[in-house]
ROGUMI-668034 format. One record per residue (C-alpha): z, x, y. Coordinates in steps of 0.5 Angstrom, whole numbers. Example, Ala and Ser with C-alpha at 12.3 -4.5 7.8 and 13.67 -1.06 7.14 Angstrom:
+-------+-------+-------+
|     z |     x |     y |
+-------+-------+-------+
|    16 |    25 |    -9 |
|    14 |    27 |    -2 |
+-------+-------+-------+
This chain:
+-------+-------+-------+
|     z |     x |     y |
+-------+-------+-------+
|   182 |   244 |   136 |
|   178 |   242 |   142 |
|   176 |   248 |   146 |
|   181 |   248 |   151 |
|   187 |   253 |   153 |
|   194 |   250 |   154 |
|   200 |   252 |   156 |
|   207 |   249 |   156 |
|   210 |   252 |   162 |
|   217 |   248 |   161 |
|   222 |   244 |   160 |
|   228 |   240 |   164 |
|   234 |   237 |   161 |
|   237 |   232 |   165 |
|   242 |   226 |   165 |
|   240 |   219 |   163 |
|   241 |   215 |   169 |
|   240 |   207 |   169 |
|   237 |   202 |   174 |
|   231 |   203 |   179 |
|   229 |   207 |   185 |
|   229 |   202 |   191 |
|   223 |   200 |   194 |
|   224 |   203 |   201 |
|   225 |   210 |   197 |
|   219 |   209 |   193 |
|   215 |   208 |   200 |
|   219 |   214 |   203 |
|   218 |   219 |   198 |
|   210 |   216 |   197 |
|   209 |   217 |   204 |
|   212 |   224 |   204 |
|   208 |   226 |   198 |
|   202 |   225 |   202 |
|   204 |   229 |   208 |
|   206 |   235 |   203 |
|   200 |   235 |   198 |
|   195 |   234 |   204 |
|   198 |   240 |   208 |
|   199 |   244 |   201 |
|   191 |   243 |   200 |
|   189 |   246 |   207 |
|   192 |   253 |   203 |
|   191 |   251 |   195 |
|   185 |   249 |   191 |
|   187 |   243 |   187 |
|   188 |   247 |   180 |
|   193 |   252 |   184 |
|   197 |   245 |   186 |
|   197 |   243 |   179 |
|   198 |   250 |   176 |
|   205 |   250 |   181 |
|   207 |   242 |   180 |
|   207 |   244 |   172 |
|   212 |   250 |   173 |
|   219 |   246 |   172 |
|   222 |   250 |   178 |
|   217 |   247 |   183 |
|   217 |   241 |   180 |
|   224 |   240 |   181 |
|   224 |   243 |   188 |
|   219 |   238 |   190 |
|   223 |   232 |   187 |
|   229 |   234 |   191 |
|   226 |   235 |   197 |
|   222 |   228 |   196 |
|   229 |   225 |   196 |
|   231 |   224 |   189 |
|   238 |   225 |   185 |
|   237 |   233 |   183 |
|   240 |   231 |   176 |
|   237 |   224 |   174 |
|   233 |   223 |   169 |
|   229 |   219 |   174 |
|   227 |   225 |   178 |
|   222 |   226 |   173 |
|   219 |   218 |   172 |
|   220 |   217 |   179 |
|   217 |   223 |   182 |
|   211 |   222 |   177 |
|   210 |   215 |   179 |
|   210 |   217 |   187 |
|   205 |   223 |   186 |
|   200 |   219 |   182 |
|   200 |   214 |   188 |
|   200 |   219 |   193 |
|   194 |   223 |   189 |
|   190 |   216 |   189 |
|   191 |   215 |   197 |
|   189 |   222 |   199 |
|   183 |   226 |   198 |
|   185 |   233 |   195 |
|   181 |   232 |   188 |
|   187 |   230 |   184 |
|   189 |   224 |   180 |
|   194 |   221 |   176 |
|   194 |   217 |   169 |
|   200 |   214 |   165 |
|   207 |   213 |   167 |
|   213 |   210 |   163 |
|   214 |   206 |   157 |
|   208 |   202 |   156 |
|   204 |   205 |   162 |
|   205 |   212 |   158 |
|   198 |   211 |   154 |
|   194 |   215 |   159 |
|   188 |   214 |   156 |
|   188 |   206 |   158 |
|   187 |   209 |   165 |
|   182 |   215 |   163 |
|   176 |   211 |   168 |
|   180 |   214 |   174 |
|   178 |   221 |   172 |
|   170 |   218 |   173 |
|   172 |   219 |   181 |
|   173 |   227 |   180 |
|   166 |   227 |   177 |
|   168 |   230 |   171 |
|   163 |   231 |   165 |
|   164 |   227 |   158 |
|   167 |   234 |   155 |
|   172 |   235 |   160 |
|   174 |   228 |   159 |
|   175 |   229 |   152 |
|   179 |   235 |   153 |
|   184 |   231 |   157 |
|   184 |   226 |   152 |
|   186 |   231 |   146 |
|   191 |   235 |   151 |
|   195 |   228 |   152 |
|   194 |   226 |   145 |
|   196 |   233 |   142 |
|   202 |   234 |   147 |
|   205 |   228 |   145 |
|   205 |   230 |   138 |
|   208 |   237 |   139 |
|   214 |   235 |   143 |
|   216 |   229 |   138 |
|   214 |   233 |   131 |
|   213 |   240 |   132 |
|   220 |   241 |   136 |
|   225 |   236 |   133 |
|   231 |   236 |   138 |
|   233 |   228 |   137 |
|   229 |   226 |   144 |
|   224 |   220 |   143 |
|   218 |   220 |   149 |
|   218 |   214 |   153 |
|   214 |   218 |   159 |
|   208 |   221 |   159 |
|   203 |   223 |   165 |
|   197 |   227 |   166 |
|   195 |   230 |   172 |
|   187 |   232 |   172 |
|   183 |   236 |   178 |
|   176 |   236 |   179 |
|   174 |   242 |   175 |
|   177 |   239 |   169 |
|   184 |   243 |   170 |
|   190 |   239 |   168 |
|   197 |   238 |   167 |
|   202 |   234 |   163 |
|   209 |   232 |   164 |
|   213 |   228 |   160 |
|   220 |   226 |   158 |
|   224 |   224 |   152 |
|   230 |   221 |   151 |
|   237 |   223 |   147 |
|   241 |   216 |   148 |
|   247 |   219 |   143 |
|   248 |   225 |   148 |
|   245 |   221 |   155 |
|   241 |   227 |   156 |
|   233 |   227 |   158 |
|   229 |   233 |   157 |
|   222 |   234 |   160 |
|   216 |   238 |   158 |
|   211 |   241 |   162 |
|   204 |   243 |   160 |
|   198 |   246 |   163 |
|   191 |   248 |   161 |
|   192 |   255 |   163 |
|   193 |   261 |   159 |
|   195 |   259 |   152 |
|   189 |   258 |   147 |
|   194 |   255 |   141 |
|   198 |   248 |   141 |
|   202 |   250 |   136 |
|   204 |   257 |   136 |
|   210 |   258 |   142 |
|   205 |   255 |   147 |
|   212 |   256 |   152 |
|   212 |   259 |   159 |
|   219 |   257 |   161 |
|   224 |   252 |   157 |
|   229 |   249 |   161 |
|   235 |   244 |   158 |
|   241 |   244 |   154 |
|   241 |   248 |   148 |
|   242 |   244 |   141 |
|   244 |   247 |   134 |
|   239 |   247 |   129 |
|   233 |   245 |   132 |
|   227 |   245 |   127 |
|   222 |   248 |   131 |
|   215 |   249 |   128 |
|   212 |   252 |   134 |
|   216 |   259 |   133 |
|   212 |   265 |   130 |
|   218 |   265 |   125 |
|   215 |   259 |   123 |
|   208 |   261 |   121 |
|   209 |   261 |   113 |
|   212 |   254 |   114 |
|   206 |   252 |   118 |
|   201 |   255 |   113 |
|   205 |   252 |   107 |
|   205 |   245 |   110 |
|   198 |   245 |   110 |
|   197 |   247 |   103 |
|   202 |   242 |   101 |
|   198 |   237 |   103 |
|   192 |   239 |    99 |
|   196 |   238 |    93 |
|   196 |   230 |    93 |
|   201 |   225 |    94 |
|   202 |   224 |    86 |
|   205 |   232 |    86 |
|   208 |   232 |    92 |
|   212 |   225 |    90 |
|   214 |   229 |    84 |
|   217 |   235 |    87 |
|   221 |   230 |    92 |
|   224 |   226 |    86 |
|   225 |   233 |    83 |
|   230 |   236 |    88 |
|   237 |   235 |    86 |
|   241 |   235 |    93 |
|   247 |   238 |    90 |
|   244 |   244 |    87 |
|   241 |   246 |    93 |
|   245 |   250 |    98 |
|   239 |   250 |   103 |
|   239 |   243 |   104 |
|   246 |   244 |   108 |
|   242 |   246 |   115 |
|   238 |   239 |   113 |
|   244 |   234 |   112 |
|   249 |   237 |   116 |
|   255 |   233 |   119 |
|   254 |   235 |   127 |
|   247 |   234 |   129 |
|   243 |   228 |   130 |
|   237 |   230 |   127 |
|   241 |   231 |   120 |
|   243 |   226 |   116 |
|   249 |   225 |   112 |
|   245 |   222 |   106 |
|   238 |   225 |   103 |
|   233 |   221 |   106 |
|   228 |   225 |   109 |
|   223 |   225 |   103 |
|   223 |   217 |   103 |
|   220 |   216 |   110 |
|   214 |   221 |   109 |
|   208 |   217 |   111 |
|   204 |   217 |   103 |
|   198 |   213 |   106 |
|   197 |   218 |   111 |
|   198 |   224 |   106 |
|   194 |   220 |   102 |
|   188 |   220 |   107 |
|   189 |   227 |   109 |
|   188 |   229 |   102 |
|   181 |   226 |   101 |
|   179 |   230 |   108 |
|   184 |   235 |   108 |
|   186 |   239 |   115 |
|   184 |   246 |   115 |
|   191 |   248 |   120 |
|   197 |   246 |   122 |
|   194 |   243 |   129 |
|   190 |   238 |   125 |
|   195 |   236 |   120 |
|   199 |   235 |   126 |
|   194 |   231 |   130 |
|   192 |   227 |   124 |
|   194 |   219 |   125 |
|   200 |   217 |   122 |
|   203 |   224 |   121 |
|   209 |   224 |   125 |
|   216 |   227 |   125 |
|   219 |   225 |   119 |
|   213 |   227 |   115 |
|   212 |   234 |   118 |
|   220 |   235 |   117 |
|   219 |   233 |   110 |
|   213 |   238 |   109 |
|   217 |   243 |   112 |
|   223 |   242 |   107 |
|   218 |   242 |   101 |
|   215 |   248 |   104 |
|   222 |   252 |   104 |
|   225 |   249 |    97 |
|   219 |   250 |    93 |
|   216 |   256 |    97 |
|   222 |   259 |   100 |
|   218 |   259 |   107 |
|   224 |   258 |   111 |
|   222 |   255 |   118 |
|   226 |   256 |   125 |
|   231 |   253 |   127 |
|   233 |   256 |   134 |
|   232 |   251 |   140 |
|   226 |   254 |   144 |
|   230 |   253 |   150 |
|   230 |   259 |   155 |
|   233 |   256 |   162 |
|   238 |   251 |   164 |
|   238 |   248 |   171 |
|   244 |   244 |   169 |
|   248 |   248 |   165 |
|   251 |   255 |   167 |
|   244 |   258 |   169 |
|   247 |   262 |   175 |
|   252 |   265 |   170 |
|   246 |   267 |   166 |
|   247 |   262 |   160 |
|   243 |   261 |   156 |
|   238 |   266 |   160 |
|   239 |   268 |   168 |
|   235 |   263 |   173 |
|   229 |   266 |   175 |
|   231 |   266 |   183 |
|   224 |   269 |   184 |
|   220 |   263 |   182 |
|   226 |   258 |   185 |
|   225 |   262 |   192 |
|   217 |   262 |   192 |
|   218 |   254 |   190 |
|   222 |   253 |   196 |
|   218 |   257 |   201 |
|   212 |   253 |   199 |
|   214 |   247 |   200 |
|   218 |   249 |   206 |
|   211 |   251 |   209 |
|   208 |   244 |   207 |
|   214 |   240 |   210 |
|   213 |   245 |   217 |
|   205 |   243 |   217 |
|   205 |   236 |   214 |
|   204 |   230 |   219 |
|   210 |   227 |   219 |
|   215 |   224 |   224 |
|   221 |   229 |   227 |
|   226 |   225 |   223 |
|   222 |   225 |   216 |
|   221 |   233 |   217 |
|   228 |   234 |   219 |
|   230 |   230 |   213 |
|   226 |   234 |   208 |
|   228 |   240 |   211 |
|   235 |   239 |   211 |
|   234 |   237 |   203 |
|   230 |   244 |   203 |
|   236 |   248 |   206 |
|   241 |   245 |   201 |
|   237 |   246 |   195 |
|   236 |   253 |   197 |
|   244 |   254 |   197 |
|   245 |   251 |   190 |
+-------+-------+-------+
């Protein structure tokens, strides 16, 4: 692990909406973003601004005040794109990289960090965080969401956040992942501050504390070599294994009606890892060619061969759109919501905006406070 402290501070689950935001709305949102964050920069440091953006309540409040639909998957992609452009235009010590689809490869824009005068070591840490955060949210926690949006925001002292989003087309849902370079020192052991989203059944969570022995067993299995692993896979009789029911159930999109998981393991990658074995699960997860199927296959073997059962509990903790006000699955963090709206409200009041723009933004903020 690169010497960096990391916190994943939240998820948000949103409905998938098609289409594009109109140009006039993007222009308006960008102008409003510039004004709000220039005003915030008078009070908060770049690191503090990023820390606030990493919080899902603040980010959602910011998106709403800028004028985007509160329950749309575009509140992630459009808002991140708008903030990225705004931070390029104003001097608040923050830059944004990445985006949606082909633009999601933040490494292609890494030269933008040079304007922040970051050291090579700091840039290396940001690159690593960009890569490993994607791996964790696709392979370590498997809830059926494929990432299609990835944005990194960095500040002049080397702090950074990652905001990325995955889609689950079957249910027309999107889940947003927030990461922050603060407080957590481990990428693969419950790095969450808050997880907001729709709770699914039987989610493979290799980041749970309960999965520690499974993580260790996966690393041990890699040391066995591909020949032995292949024999272990071939020796499994699915009819004789009651524990396979959770892997092969009917309802969850991750569970297959036929036993296909072992056949999708990347044997070439496992062969290379046998020659240069990882020392821990994070190194295994970050290795080239190791994706969801390989991790899932190793976790399956860890349970069937060594009896080390991973966690199947979805790590979601909060929900905006699915009954949060009723305490389902957990109560809404009202203090965080109030703090977010107060900060943004003060920034709007202090921003250099026209009266109409200010009144419109404050009107949206009032609606947000009442929900």
